[in-house]
RODO-2510 file (C-alpha; in nm, 4 decimals, decimal comma):
residues 110
     n   res          X          Y          Z
     1     r    11,8216    10,9306     9,3537
     2     a    11,6831    11,0054     9,6876
     3     p    11,3586    10,7694     9,7281
     4     e    11,1485    11,0642     9,7691
     5     r    11,2365    11,1793     9,4263
     6     y    11,2546    10,8631     9,2439
     7     r    10,8857    10,8026     9,4211
     8     g    10,7872    11,1222     9,2359
     9     e    10,6715    11,3086     9,5942
    10     t    10,9380    11,6166     9,5166
    11     e    11,1215    11,7508     9,2579
    12     p    11,3510    12,0383     9,3166
    13     v    11,5414    12,0427     8,9763
    14     d    11,3574    11,8775     8,6780
    15     p    11,0463    11,9336     8,5118
    16     r    10,8639    11,6130     8,6164
    17     a    10,9179    11,4060     8,9423
    18     g    10,9234    11,0382     8,9160
    19     h    11,1002    10,7578     8,7517
    20     v    11,1925    10,5782     8,4506
    21     p    10,9425    10,2913     8,3770
    22     g    11,0884     9,9632     8,5284
    23     a    11,3681    10,1245     8,7313
    24     r    11,4601    10,0065     9,0765
    25     n    11,5621    10,2556     9,3277
    26     a    11,9315    10,1981     9,4457
    27     p    12,0578    10,5454     9,5836
    28     f    12,4287    10,6030     9,6290
    29     a    12,3465    10,6056    10,0448
    30     a    12,2550    10,2358    10,0161
    31     h    12,5931    10,1402     9,8866
    32     v    12,8416    10,2977    10,2077
    33     d    12,7723    10,2199    10,5707
    34     g    12,7377    10,4640    10,8678
    35     h    13,0849    10,5924    10,7900
    36     g    13,0730    10,6469    10,4408
    37     r    13,2774    10,3612    10,3445
    38     w    13,2033    10,1104    10,0685
    39     r    12,9877     9,8138    10,2162
    40     t    13,1568     9,4811    10,1589
    41     p    13,1027     9,3178     9,7938
    42     e    12,9051     9,0569     9,9860
    43     a    12,6486     9,3157    10,1180
    44     l    12,6006     9,4694     9,7946
    45     a    12,5407     9,1522     9,6300
    46     r    12,2903     9,1233     9,8869
    47     h    12,1416     9,4640     9,8275
    48     f    12,1200     9,4367     9,4489
    49     r    11,9796     9,0768     9,4423
    50     d    11,7167     9,2002     9,6909
    51     l    11,6340     9,5010     9,4071
    52     g    11,6001     9,2266     9,1604
    53     v    11,9232     9,2187     8,9600
    54     a    11,9970     8,9203     8,8369
    55     p    12,3142     8,7527     8,6739
    56     g    12,2249     8,7703     8,2973
    57     t    11,9819     9,0838     8,3343
    58     p    12,1118     9,4004     8,1532
    59     v    12,1260     9,7028     8,4131
    60     g    12,1246    10,0644     8,3378
    61     a    12,2124    10,3341     8,5995
    62     y    12,0793    10,6701     8,6052
    63     c    12,0730    10,9405     8,8986
    64     g    11,9192    11,3133     8,8560
    65     s    12,1977    11,4453     8,6069
    66     g    12,4246    11,1618     8,5537
    67     v    12,7094    11,2215     8,8405
    68     t    12,6029    10,9559     9,1075
    69     a    12,4791    10,7105     8,8887
    70     c    12,8716    10,6258     8,8346
    71     s    12,8737    10,5152     9,1778
    72     v    12,5977    10,2482     9,1330
    73     v    12,8047    10,1246     8,7937
    74     l    13,1045    10,1010     9,0778
    75     a    12,8770     9,9171     9,3275
    76     l    12,7547     9,6791     9,0638
    77     e    13,1053     9,5703     8,9803
    78     l    13,2244     9,5301     9,3162
    79     a    12,8911     9,3032     9,3888
    80     g    13,0276     9,0959     9,1311
    81     h    12,7704     9,1479     8,8971
    82     p    12,8853     8,9626     8,5742
    83     e    12,8066     9,2122     8,3211
    84     p    12,9079     9,5658     8,3180
    85     a    12,6464     9,8142     8,3976
    86     a    12,5262    10,1115     8,1158
    87     l    12,5477    10,4282     8,2380
    88     y    12,2717    10,6760     8,1421
    89     a    12,4582    11,0287     8,1577
    90     g    12,1813    11,1981     8,0820
    91     s    12,0138    11,0587     8,3642
    92     w    11,6146    11,2057     8,4767
    93     s    11,7001    11,5724     8,3785
    94     n    11,7439    11,4439     8,0259
    95     w    11,4312    11,1673     8,0433
    96     s    11,1933    11,3699     8,2263
    97     a    11,2754    11,6842     8,0026
    98     d    11,0860    11,4791     7,7056
    99     p    10,7107    11,5331     7,7675
   100     r    10,6820    11,1859     7,5239
   101     r    10,8392    11,0216     7,7460
   102     v    10,6492    10,8097     8,0587
   103     a    10,7433    10,9304     8,4041
   104     v    10,6289    10,6843     8,6822
   105     t    10,5416    10,7487     9,0190
   106     g    10,5229    10,5553     9,3396
   107     g    10,7429    10,2838     9,5102
   108     d    10,9264    10,0104     9,3110
   109     p    10,7409     9,7753     9,0773
   110     g    10,6485     9,3805     9,2088
***
């Protein structure tokens, strides 16, 4: 998701702003270069390492509605992440619709 939506600064679509607890922001735009082409596997691997994604750590991808999260799953595969990432198809639209679920605002933890 766009960083400002992830941080909860704006939410034009869903009932609540923010992100899933423990989530890291890895929007699609960070996986492509200035020409819209996929970054190299090495660059993607560095990107995910910088986000705290480590081998042996389960990863789930979500976005606003489950569409662009597919690109995160592919980017992780291209980066050589050893375990397949899970896709949360309901994504933020599903999560934020349930008031019992926590919505975190602000930047990445740590």
